C-alpha positions in Angstrom: 55.5 91.7 54.3 54.6 95.3 53.8 54.8 94.7 50.0 52.1 92.1 50.1 49.8 94.0 52.4 47.6 95.4 49.6 46.5 91.9 48.5 44.6 91.3 51.7 41.5 93.0 50.6 40.9 90.0 48.3 40.1 87.9 51.3 36.4 88.8 51.5 35.8 85.6 49.6 36.6 83.6 52.7 33.0 83.4 53.9 32.5 80.7 51.2 34.4 78.2 53.4 31.6 76.5 55.3 33.2 73.1 54.9 36.2 73.9 57.1 34.8 71.8 59.9 36.2 68.8 57.9 39.7 69.8 59.1 40.0 66.7 61.3 40.9 64.8 58.1 44.0 67.0 57.6 46.4 63.9 57.7 45.2 63.3 54.2 45.9 66.9 53.2 47.5 66.0 49.9 44.1 65.2 48.5 42.8 68.7 49.2 43.0 69.9 45.6 39.9 67.8 44.8 37.8 69.8 47.3 34.8 71.1 45.5 34.4 74.0 47.8 37.5 75.8 46.6 37.0 76.3 42.9 37.7 80.0 43.2 41.3 79.5 44.3 43.1 77.7 41.5 46.5 79.0 42.5 46.4 77.4 46.0 48.0 74.1 45.0 51.3 75.9 44.7 51.7 75.4 48.5 53.0 72.0 49.4 50.9 71.8 52.5 47.9 73.9 51.7 47.3 73.6 48.0 44.2 75.7 48.3 46.2 78.9 49.0 48.4 79.5 46.0 48.9 83.2 46.7 51.0 82.6 49.9 54.3 81.9 48.2 54.3 85.5 47.0 55.0 86.7 50.6 58.8 87.1 51.0 58.6 87.5 54.7 57.4 83.9 55.4 60.3 81.7 54.8 59.6 79.7 58.0 56.3 78.3 56.6 57.8 75.0 55.5 57.7 74.0 59.2 54.0 73.5 58.8 54.1 69.8 57.9 53.9 69.1 61.6 50.2 70.1 61.3 49.0 66.4 61.0 49.2 66.4 64.8 46.2 68.8 65.0 43.3 66.3 65.4 42.4 68.2 68.5 42.0 71.5 66.8 38.2 71.2 66.5 37.8 71.6 70.2 39.5 75.1 70.4 39.8 76.3 66.8 38.8 79.9 66.5 39.8 80.7 63.0 36.4 80.2 61.3 34.6 82.2 64.0 37.1 85.0 64.0 37.3 85.3 60.2 33.6 85.0 59.7 32.9 88.7 60.3 29.6 90.3 59.6 31.0 93.2 57.6 34.0 93.9 55.5 35.0 97.1 57.4 35.3 95.3 60.7 37.5 92.7 59.1 39.8 95.4 57.8 40.0 96.9 61.2 40.8 93.7 62.9 43.5 92.8 60.5 45.1 96.2 60.9 45.0 95.9 64.7 46.7 92.5 64.5 49.5 93.8 62.4 49.9 97.0 64.5 50.2 94.8 67.6 53.0 92.9 66.0 54.8 96.1 65.0 54.3 97.6 68.5 55.2 94.7 70.7 57.3 92.4 68.6 55.8 89.4 70.4 57.9 86.2 70.1 54.8 84.0 69.6 55.1 83.7 65.9 51.9 83.7 64.0 49.9 84.1 67.3 51.0 87.7 67.4 49.7 88.3 63.9 46.4 86.7 64.3 44.1 88.1 66.8 42.3 84.8 67.2 45.5 83.1 68.3 46.3 85.6 71.1 45.9 84.6 74.8 42.5 84.8 76.1 43.2 87.4 78.8 44.5 89.7 76.1 41.5 89.3 74.0 39.2 89.9 77.0 41.2 93.0 77.8 41.0 94.3 74.3 37.3 93.7 74.2 36.6 96.2 77.0 37.8 99.1 74.8 35.1 100.6 72.5 35.7 101.9 69.1 34.9 105.4 70.3 36.5 106.3 73.7 33.6 108.6 74.4 31.3 105.6 74.8 33.2 104.5 77.9 34.1 101.1 79.2 32.2 98.2 77.6 30.5 96.9 80.7 29.5 93.5 79.4 33.0 92.7 78.3 34.3 94.1 81.6 32.1 91.6 83.5 33.6 88.8 81.4 37.1 90.0 82.2 36.3 90.2 85.9 34.8 86.7 85.9 37.9 85.4 84.1 40.1 87.1 86.7 38.2 85.7 89.6 38.2 82.2 88.0 41.9 82.2 87.3 43.6 84.5 89.9 47.0 83.3 88.8 46.5 85.4 85.6 45.9 88.6 87.5 49.5 89.7 87.2 49.4 89.2 83.4 46.1 91.0 83.1 47.4 93.9 85.2 50.6 94.1 83.2 48.8 94.1 79.9 46.4 96.8 81.1 49.3 98.8 82.2 51.0 98.3 78.9 47.9 99.3 77.0 47.5 102.4 79.2 51.1 103.4 78.6 50.7 103.0 74.8 47.5 105.1 74.8 49.2 107.7 77.1 52.2 108.0 74.7 49.7 108.5 71.8 47.8 111.2 73.9 44.6 109.2 73.6 43.4 110.1 77.1 40.0 108.6 76.6 41.4 105.1 76.4 43.7 106.0 79.3 40.7 106.7 81.5 39.1 103.4 80.3 42.2 101.4 81.2 42.5 103.0 84.6 38.8 102.4 85.3 39.3 98.7 84.4 42.2 98.5 86.8 40.1 100.0 89.6 37.2 97.6 89.0 39.6 94.7 89.1 41.1 95.9 92.4 37.7 96.3 93.9 36.6 92.9 92.7 39.8 91.0 93.6 40.5 92.2 97.2 41.7 88.8 98.3 45.1 87.2 98.8 46.0 87.7 95.2 45.5 91.4 95.2 49.2 92.0 95.4 49.5 90.6 91.9 47.5 93.7 90.7 48.9 96.4 93.0 52.4 96.7 91.6 51.2 97.3 88.1 48.5 99.6 89.4 50.9 101.7 91.4 53.3 101.8 88.4 50.5 103.1 86.3 49.6 105.8 88.8 53.2 106.9 88.9 53.2 107.4 85.1 50.1 109.5 85.3 51.5 111.6 88.2 54.7 112.2 86.3 52.8 113.5 83.3 52.4 117.3 82.8 48.6 117.2 82.6 46.7 118.4 85.7 43.6 116.3 84.8 45.8 113.2 84.8 47.1 114.1 88.3 43.6 114.5 89.6 42.6 111.2 87.9 45.5 109.3 89.4 44.9 110.7 92.8 41.2 109.7 92.7 42.2 106.2 91.8 44.8 106.1 94.6 42.2 107.1 97.1 39.9 104.3 96.0 42.8 101.9 96.4 43.6 103.3 99.9 40.1 102.5 101.0 40.5 98.8 100.2 41.3 96.6 103.2 43.9 94.1 102.3 44.1 90.6 103.9 47.8 90.1 103.4 50.6 92.6 103.9 53.1 93.6 101.3 56.7 93.8 102.5 58.3 95.5 99.5 55.7 98.2 98.6 56.9 101.8 98.9 54.9 105.0 99.0 57.8 107.5 99.1 57.0 108.7 95.6 53.4 109.3 96.3 54.1 111.2 99.6 56.5 113.5 97.7 54.2 114.0 94.7 51.0 114.6 96.7 52.9 117.1 98.9 54.0 118.9 95.7 50.4 119.0 94.6 49.4 120.7 97.9 51.8 123.5 97.0 50.5 123.9 93.5 50.8 127.4 92.0 48.8 126.9 88.8 47.8 130.1 87.1 44.1 129.1 86.9 42.5 129.4 90.4 40.0 126.7 89.9 42.6 124.3 88.6 44.9 125.2 91.4 42.2 124.5 93.9 41.4 121.1 92.3 45.0 120.1 92.3 45.5 121.1 95.9 42.4 119.3 97.1 43.5 116.2 95.2 46.9 116.4 96.8 45.4 116.6 100.3 43.1 113.6 99.5 46.1 111.7 98.2 48.0 112.4 101.5 45.0 111.3 103.4 44.9 108.1 101.4 48.6 107.4 102.1 48.1 107.9 105.8 45.0 105.7 105.8 46.8 103.0 103.8 50.0 102.8 105.9 49.2 104.0 109.4 47.4 100.8 110.6 49.8 98.3 109.1 53.1 98.0 111.0 54.6 96.0 108.1 54.1 98.9 105.7 56.4 101.9 105.3 56.6 104.0 108.5 54.8 107.1 107.5 55.6 108.7 110.9 59.3 109.0 110.1 60.6 112.6 110.2 61.4 112.6 106.5 57.8 111.9 105.7 56.3 114.1 108.4 58.4 117.0 107.2 56.7 116.8 103.8 53.2 116.0 104.9 52.6 118.4 107.8 53.9 121.6 106.1 51.8 120.8 103.0 48.7 120.5 105.1 49.4 123.7 107.1 49.9 125.8 104.0 46.4 124.9 102.9 44.9 125.2 106.4 45.7 128.9 106.3 43.5 129.6 103.3 39.9 130.6 104.0 38.9 131.8 100.6 36.4 129.0 99.9 33.8 128.4 102.6 32.4 125.3 101.0 33.4 121.7 102.0 35.5 121.3 98.8 38.0 124.0 99.7 41.6 123.1 100.5 41.2 124.5 104.0 38.2 122.3 104.8 39.8 119.2 103.3 43.0 119.9 105.1 41.3 120.1 108.5 39.7 116.7 107.8 43.0 115.2 106.9 44.8 116.9 109.8 42.3 115.6 112.3 42.6 112.1 110.9 46.5 112.2 110.9 46.7 113.1 114.6 43.8 111.0 115.5 45.7 107.9 114.3 49.0 109.0 115.9 50.3 106.6 118.6 52.3 107.4 121.6 55.7 107.1 119.9 54.7 109.2 116.9 53.4 112.4 118.6 56.8 114.1 118.7 57.6 113.5 115.1 54.2 114.9 114.1 54.3 118.0 116.4 57.9 119.0 115.6 57.1 120.0 111.9 54.2 122.1 113.1 56.4 124.1 115.4 59.0 124.5 112.7 56.4 125.7 110.2 55.0 128.3 112.7 58.6 129.5 113.4 59.6 129.8 109.8 56.5 131.7 108.7 56.3 133.9 111.9 52.8 132.6 112.7 53.2 132.8 116.5 52.8 136.6 116.5 49.4 136.4 114.8 48.3 133.8 117.4 45.0 133.1 115.8 46.3 130.5 113.3 48.6 128.9 115.9 45.8 128.6 118.4 43.4 127.2 115.8 46.1 124.7 114.7 46.7 123.3 118.2 43.0 123.3 118.9 42.6 120.9 116.1 45.5 118.8 117.4 44.2 118.7 120.9 40.7 117.8 119.9 41.9 115.1 117.5 44.7 113.5 119.6 44.0 110.7 122.0 43.5 112.1 125.5 46.1 109.9 127.1 48.7 111.4 124.8 47.8 115.1 125.1 50.5 115.8 127.7 53.1 115.1 125.1 51.9 118.1 123.1 52.1 120.2 126.2 55.7 119.0 126.8 56.6 119.8 123.2 55.2 123.4 123.6 57.0 123.9 126.9 60.3 122.8 125.4 59.7 125.1 122.4 59.0 127.9 124.8 62.3 127.4 126.5 64.1 127.2 123.2 62.6 130.6 122.3 63.4 132.3 125.6 65.5 134.8 123.7 63.0 135.5 121.0 60.8 138.6 120.8 58.1 139.0 123.5 55.4 138.6 120.8 56.7 135.2 119.9 56.9 134.0 123.5 53.5 135.4 124.2 52.0 133.5 121.2 53.5 130.2 122.4 52.2 130.9 126.0 48.7 131.6 124.7 48.7 128.4 122.7 49.7 126.6 125.9 46.8 128.2 127.7 44.3 127.2 125.1 45.7 123.7 124.9 45.3 123.3 128.6 41.8 124.5 128.6 40.7 122.0 125.9 42.0 119.0 127.9 40.0 118.6 131.1 42.3 116.3 133.0 45.7 114.8 132.5 47.0 117.3 130.1 50.0 118.2 132.3 51.1 114.7 132.6 53.5 113.2 135.1 55.9 116.2 135.5 53.4 118.5 137.1 55.8 120.8 138.9 58.1 121.0 135.9 55.3 122.6 133.9 54.9 125.4 136.5 58.6 125.7 137.0 59.0 126.4 133.3 56.3 129.0 133.3 57.6 130.7 136.4 61.1 130.8 134.9 59.6 132.6 131.9 58.1 135.1 134.3 61.4 135.7 135.9 63.2 136.2 132.6 60.5 138.6 131.4 61.0 140.7 134.5 64.7 140.8 133.8 64.1 141.8 130.2 61.7 144.5 131.3 64.2 146.0 133.6 67.1 145.9 131.2 65.2 146.8 128.0 66.7 144.0 126.0 65.5 140.4 125.5 69.0 139.0 125.0 72.2 139.3 126.9 74.2 140.9 124.1 72.1 144.1 124.3 71.3 144.1 120.6 67.6 143.4 120.5 65.3 145.9 122.4 62.0 145.2 124.0 59.3 147.3 125.6 57.6 147.2 128.9 54.2 146.9 127.2 55.3 143.8 125.3 56.8 142.2 128.4 53.6 142.9 130.4 51.5 141.3 127.8 53.7 138.2 128.0 53.5 138.2 131.8 49.7 138.4 131.7 49.6 135.5 129.3 51.9 133.4 131.5 49.8 134.1 134.6 46.7 133.2 132.7 48.3 130.0 131.5 49.3 129.0 135.0 45.7 129.3 136.1 44.6 127.3 133.1 47.0 124.4 133.9 46.0 124.5 137.6 42.3 124.2 136.8 43.0 120.8 135.0 44.6 119.3 138.2 42.9 117.5 141.0 42.6 119.2 144.4 45.6 117.6 146.0 47.9 118.6 143.2 46.7 122.2 143.2 47.7 122.4 146.9 51.2 121.2 145.9 51.3 123.8 143.1 50.4 126.6 145.5 53.1 125.5 147.9 55.6 125.3 145.0 54.7 128.8 143.8 55.0 130.1 147.4 58.4 128.7 147.6 59.5 130.7 144.6 58.3 134.0 146.0 61.2 136.0 147.6 60.2 136.5 151.3 62.8 138.3 153.4 64.1 135.9 156.0 62.1 132.9 154.8 62.8 132.3 151.1 65.9 133.5 149.3 65.7 136.2 146.7 64.7 135.2 143.3 65.7 136.6 139.9 68.7 138.2 138.4 71.3 139.5 140.8 71.3 142.8 139.0 67.5 143.2 139.3 67.7 144.7 142.8 64.8 145.6 145.0 62.6 146.6 142.1 63.1 143.3 140.4 62.3 141.4 143.6 59.1 143.4 144.1 58.0 142.8 140.5 58.7 139.1 140.8 56.7 139.1 144.0 53.8 140.7 142.3 53.9 138.3 139.3 54.1 135.2 141.4 51.3 136.4 143.7 49.2 137.0 140.7 49.9 133.4 139.6 49.0 132.2 143.0 45.8 134.1 142.8 45.0 132.4 139.5 45.5 129.0 141.1 43.5 129.8 144.2 40.5 131.3 142.4 39.0 127.9 141.5 40.5 125.9 144.4 37.9 124.2 146.4 38.7 122.1 149.4 36.5 120.8 152.2 39.4 120.6 154.6 41.1 124.0 155.1 43.7 122.5 157.4 45.1 120.6 154.4 44.6 123.5 152.0 46.2 126.1 154.2 49.0 124.6 156.2 51.3 126.6 158.4 54.1 126.4 155.8 51.8 128.2 153.4 50.2 130.8 155.7 53.3 131.9 157.5 55.0 133.4 154.4 51.7 134.5 152.9 50.7 136.5 155.9 54.0 138.3 156.1 53.3 140.3 152.9 50.9 142.8 154.4 53.7 143.9 156.7 55.6 145.2 153.7 55.0 148.7 152.4 53.9 147.8 148.9 50.1 148.2 148.6 49.8 146.0 145.5 51.2 143.1 147.4 48.9 143.6 150.3 45.9 143.7 148.0 47.0 140.5 146.3 47.4 138.7 149.6 43.9 139.7 150.8 42.4 138.4 147.5 44.3 135.1 147.8 43.1 134.6 151.4 39.5 135.4 150.4 39.5 133.1 147.4 40.9 130.2 149.4 38.4 130.5 152.3 35.4 131.3 150.1 34.2 127.8 149.1 30.6 128.9 148.3 31.6 131.7 146.0 30.0 134.5 148.0 32.8 136.9 147.5 31.4 138.1 144.2 28.2 139.1 146.0 30.1 140.9 148.8 32.5 143.0 146.7 30.6 146.2 147.2 30.8 147.1 150.9 27.6 148.6 152.1 25.8 149.2 155.4 22.7 147.6 153.9 23.2 144.1 152.5 20.6 141.5 151.5 21.7 138.3 153.2 19.2 136.3 151.1 21.6 136.6 148.2 24.3 134.7 150.0 24.7 131.0 150.1 24.9 130.1 153.8 25.9 126.9 155.5 24.0 125.2 158.3 26.8 124.6 160.7 30.6 124.7 161.0 32.4 121.4 160.4 34.9 120.0 162.8 37.7 120.6 160.3 36.8 124.3 160.1 36.7 124.6 163.9 40.2 123.1 164.1 41.4 125.4 161.4 40.1 128.5 163.2 41.6 127.4 166.5 45.0 126.9 164.9 45.1 129.9 162.5 42.4 132.4 163.6 44.9 134.7 165.5 47.1 134.9 162.5 44.2 135.9 160.3 43.0 138.5 162.9 46.5 140.0 163.2 46.7 140.1 159.4 43.5 142.2 159.2 44.5 144.4 162.1 47.9 145.2 160.7 46.6 145.8 157.2 44.3 148.5 158.6 47.2 150.3 160.1 49.0 150.8 156.8 48.8 154.4 155.5 49.0 153.4 151.9 45.8 151.5 151.9 43.2 152.6 149.4 39.7 152.0 148.4 40.4 148.5 147.0 42.2 147.5 150.3 39.2 148.3 152.4 36.8 146.6 150.0 39.1 143.5 150.2 39.2 143.7 154.0 35.4 143.8 154.3 35.1 140.9 151.9 37.6 138.8 153.9 35.8 139.5 157.2 32.4 138.7 155.5 33.7 135.4 154.1 35.1 134.4 157.5 31.8 135.1 159.1 29.9 133.1 156.5 32.2 130.2 156.0 33.9 129.6 159.4 31.8 131.3 162.0 30.6 129.6 165.2 29.9 131.2 168.5 33.5 131.6 169.5 34.6 132.9 166.1 31.7 135.5 166.0 32.8 136.9 169.4 36.4 137.1 168.3 35.4 138.9 165.1 33.3 141.4 167.2 36.4 142.0 169.4 38.5 142.5 166.3 36.0 145.1 164.9 36.0 147.0 168.1 39.8 147.0 168.1 39.7 148.4 164.6 37.3 151.1 165.7 39.7 152.1 168.5 42.6 152.1 166.0 40.7 154.6 163.8 40.1 156.8 166.9 43.7 156.6 168.2 46.0 159.6 167.7 49.1 157.5 168.0 48.7 156.1 164.5 49.6 158.4 161.6 46.6 157.6 159.6 45.0 160.0 157.2 41.4 161.1 157.4 40.5 158.8 154.5 42.2 155.9 156.2 40.3 156.5 159.5 36.9 156.9 157.6 37.7 153.8 155.6 38.2 151.7 158.8 35.0 153.1 160.3 33.2 152.2 157.1 34.5 148.6 157.1 33.4 148.2 160.7 29.9 149.4 160.0 29.5 147.2 156.9 30.7 144.1 158.7 28.6 144.6 161.8 25.6 145.2 159.7 26.1 141.9 157.9 27.0 140.0 161.1 23.8 141.2 162.8 21.7 139.6 160.0 23.6 136.3 160.2 22.6 135.3 163.8 23.9 137.4 166.7 21.2 139.7 168.2 23.0 142.9 167.4 20.6 144.3 164.9 19.0 146.9 167.2 22.2 148.5 168.3 23.9 148.3 164.9 20.8 149.9 163.2 20.8 152.8 165.7 24.4 153.6 165.1 24.1 153.4 161.3 21.0 155.6 161.3 22.9 158.2 163.4 25.7 158.1 160.9 23.3 158.6 158.1 22.0 161.8 159.7 25.2 163.3 161.2 28.3 161.6 159.6 27.7 159.9 156.3 31.4 159.9 155.7 31.7 157.1 158.2 29.5 154.8 156.1 31.1 152.5 153.4 28.8 153.6 150.5 30.1 157.2 150.9 33.7 156.8 151.9 34.5 153.9 149.5 32.8 155.4 146.5 34.6 156.8 143.4 34.3 160.3 144.8 34.5 159.9 148.6 32.9 162.7 150.8 35.4 163.5 153.6 35.2 166.1 156.3 37.6 169.0 156.3 40.3 169.1 158.9 40.7 166.5 161.6 38.2 163.7 162.0 36.0 164.1 165.1 33.6 161.3 165.9 30.9 161.6 168.5 30.2 158.8 171.0 26.7 158.3 169.5 28.3 157.4 166.2 30.4 154.5 167.7 29.6 150.9 168.4 29.6 150.5 172.2 31.3 147.5 173.7 29.0 147.2 176.7 25.8 147.4 174.7 26.9 144.6 172.4 27.9 142.4 175.3 24.5 143.0 176.9 22.8 142.1 173.6 24.6 138.8 173.4 24.0 137.8 177.0 20.5 136.3 176.6 21.4 134.3 173.5 23.4 131.2 172.5 26.5 133.5 172.6 26.1 134.1 176.3 28.9 131.7 177.2 31.3 133.8 175.2 29.8 137.2 175.7 32.1 138.1 178.6 35.1 137.9 176.3 33.9 141.0 174.4 35.0 143.0 177.4 38.6 141.9 176.9 40.1 144.1 174.2 41.7 142.4 171.2 45.5 142.7 171.1 47.4 141.2 168.1 50.0 138.6 169.1 52.8 140.2 167.1 53.1 143.8 166.1 55.9 145.7 164.5 58.6 143.1 165.2 57.4 141.4 162.1 59.1 144.1 160.1 62.4 142.5 161.1 63.8 139.5 159.5 62.2 136.3 160.5 65.6 134.6 160.9 67.1 136.4 163.9 70.3 135.3 165.4 70.6 133.9 169.0 72.0 137.2 170.1 69.0 139.1 168.7 66.6 136.8 170.5 68.5 137.2 173.8 68.7 141.0 173.5 65.0 141.3 172.9 64.2 138.9 175.7 66.5 140.8 178.1 65.0 144.2 177.3 61.5 142.9 177.8 62.0 141.0 181.0 64.8 142.9 182.7 62.7 144.1 185.5 61.1 140.7 186.0 64.4 138.8 186.2 66.0 139.3 189.6 69.6 138.6 190.2 70.4 134.9 190.5 72.2 135.4 193.8 69.0 136.7 195.5 66.5 134.3 196.6 63.0 135.1 195.2 60.4 135.9 197.8 57.3 133.9 197.5 54.2 136.1 197.3 50.9 134.9 198.6 48.2 134.8 195.9 44.8 135.8 197.0 41.5 136.8 195.3 42.4 140.5 195.6 45.7 139.9 193.9 44.0 138.2 190.9 41.4 140.9 190.8 44.0 143.6 190.7 46.0 141.8 188.1 43.0 141.6 185.8 42.1 145.2 186.3 45.7 146.4 185.6 46.1 144.2 182.6 45.5 147.0 180.1 48.2 149.2 181.6 50.7 146.3 181.6 50.0 145.4 178.0 50.4 149.0 177.0 53.8 149.2 178.8 54.9 146.0 177.1 53.9 147.3 173.7 55.9 150.5 174.4 59.0 148.6 175.3 58.7 146.3 172.3 58.4 149.3 170.1 61.6 150.8 171.6 63.5 147.5 170.9 62.3 147.5 167.3 63.3 151.1 166.8 66.7 150.5 168.3 67.4 147.6 165.9 66.2 149.7 162.9 68.1 152.9 163.6 71.2 152.0 165.8 74.5 151.3 164.1 75.7 147.7 163.8 78.6 148.1 166.2 76.3 149.3 169.0 73.9 146.4 168.4 76.7 143.9 168.4 78.2 145.2 171.7 74.8 145.3 173.3 74.1 141.7 172.2 77.5 140.5 173.3 77.0 141.8 176.9 73.6 140.2 177.1 75.0 136.9 175.7 77.6 136.8 178.5 74.9 137.2 181.1 72.9 134.4 179.5 75.9 132.1 179.4 76.4 132.5 183.1 72.8 131.6 183.8 73.1 128.5 181.5 76.2 127.4 183.5 74.2 127.6 186.7 71.4 125.5 185.2 73.8 122.9 183.9 75.5 122.7 187.3 72.2 121.9 188.9 71.3 119.3 186.3 74.6 117.3 186.3 75.2 117.6 190.1 75.5 114.0 191.4 73.1 112.8 194.2 74.5 112.9 197.8 76.3 109.8 198.9 74.8 107.6 201.7 78.1 107.7 203.5 78.0 111.5 203.7 81.2 111.8 201.6 80.9 113.8 198.4 82.2 111.9 195.4 85.0 113.5 193.4 83.6 115.9 190.8 83.9 114.9 187.2 84.3 117.2 184.2 80.9 118.2 182.9 80.0 116.8 179.5 79.5 120.1 178.0 83.0 121.2 179.0 84.8 118.2 177.6 86.9 118.7 174.5 86.7 116.1 171.9 89.1 115.5 169.0 88.2 117.1 165.7 87.8 113.7 164.0 85.7 112.2 166.8 82.4 110.8 165.7 79.9 111.1 168.5 
């Protein structure tokens, strides 16, 4: 056949065949030699069937031509014959080109269609339509008119879509192998237009060939082909399909797009384009698969471990501020990925993030880790945000033996994540969150004391690093507490209080090797955490907010000798009682305060009245004992004034105001007493607190303004060191030697009682004459859990002189008015004697050896037992018999001995 190829140029004489439409008479074909229209072809009669083509026998490659005698069955050829129209070309050069293309297609494809593969006119229509969309010059682009014909044909005959797509893919592959990339772009554009036009039930016929074509382009080594294929895939991903595909796989595209995100091309612009294309490709994969449950599960760990690191690597780059930079595109894709994540997919998506931050040591920098989880928390559905918190908490526990900087980074991310989510971020396991954070505090204290953050003693840590971690944990506890409702915050405060080691109430916490210093540090850390929770705690009912189980251990801390703990307790009490946020305006104690700056309440509610009736004495005792501590400093006295001021503003009624005046007068007597070993600064500080508080109280309602102003003016003239603005300043002015206070510089009890007599406080004014005495004093330094023998010994020492012998009958004393009057007048001396005896008992238990205390308690216990026997004898004695005979005595129940296994 190749030998006869040079003769084909003689065919231009074919346009002289206008009479070919007479072909329907081909059954009489033997008479064709007499046709007058073929005089120029005398050699044609040599063919037995077509005498007008004598040159055909010279083709050695056509031995199958004798099968043509079946052509008499072609009467229907005029309806679809295309040969005259295809051969009748306007120019000779186009005819040469068409013939050459026909023969090249035969050589390329080896089609089994016989002569239809050789003749372009006899090829299937869809192939001819596909071929027509390619221009002679690829720079001219797709032939739009012919593309419209191909689209119309595809829509009219959708069953041909798979053939059209396969042929387009085949044509693209051939052009790709020949490196004719212009035609490659044209073929891919045609596939895209067919996809966009045929998004119906038959689109699956196109998709397989389309994806196979994209795979070929992505496997090539040309970056521009990768970008081209990615752009086409993104267009395909935006198409909404009506019917699912059960056998379609995107594993290759996930892997390839992830590789593109890690591109290290030497040209920076090209590298940026490749990475942006890879990010868009991953976004297209997610968009295509995430909403269809029948598609491949993109949330599987094997896919997430490729997608998430590829995105995070580009999220770290900030070199390009424009919207086309990898970082900006990554953030968009990252938000869309987590925004589409369902409940069961959160863990698989978060775990690669944590692994990436671990492997690249990104926790220590903190800024990127915080930014990353900010994007996650803002993008994720709000009802799923607690899953992110749980993942972070579990990761914090897993890194409990990591450096302090890593743990601090995780804790800071937790804090920021909790701040972003307003409510519900903690989830169902509220207390477990705080338990994990408190456990981290305890471990940090242990590491700080030992100097190592592991138990093997190989990795050292510093106190500064651990303190940074502790501050971050305390801040995080406050952040989590602020997201909770009021009732859950109260539970959290009780939970934290239960973790604080209180002698005699709660067991010691922490490592057994920590010792007293470790317990003190844990107390400080947990109280700081409690302060963070209480700062924004607002409750209308203080009875529910401050139950006895909370106040009892809390108010025992000022009795300890650590000044930091006392200051924290004062701050916690102030923040819980201050519901109108007046504490910030009262932090600077001064004798001249502007009450107009405070937010006052009209009246005290019933719940507040009940709270003060139940717990007021505890609060007063707390203030009184705190003022007796020698280690109190400027901050303590400022906090004491703030607490008293908040009590007067929030919870004051007539009864509470009078009690507060009594407390202040008792504090003034405390500062003047020589029995207390207070320094000059402590005494001046107490006087300053009394002056500042009475100045504030006189402006809130009680008619004390005249007397208080006179005393303050006298102090301004003669003793400025007794005023708060002088003694509580940065450089306090103190007198030299012992403190001497003149009577004119003191607040007088009788004058204050007289000032209140003519006002609404008159019903309670007489109570001012009764000195305030705290309910409990130094016994609170003992353990709260005393044994029965301890209680008995204390009671016997106190009441020995008032408990006559049981054998002696008590003499009844007649009570008269004079007796009651004398008892009231001698009350002060009796109370002083009782305080002295109690102090002796406390000193005995603090200094005496254990054997002496045990012997003393044993003797007292025997005496108590004899008295109990007498009481039981009277209780169980049977009534007298009517006959006068006493019934036989039975064994008392408390003396009966029961078997060991008896269940009673």
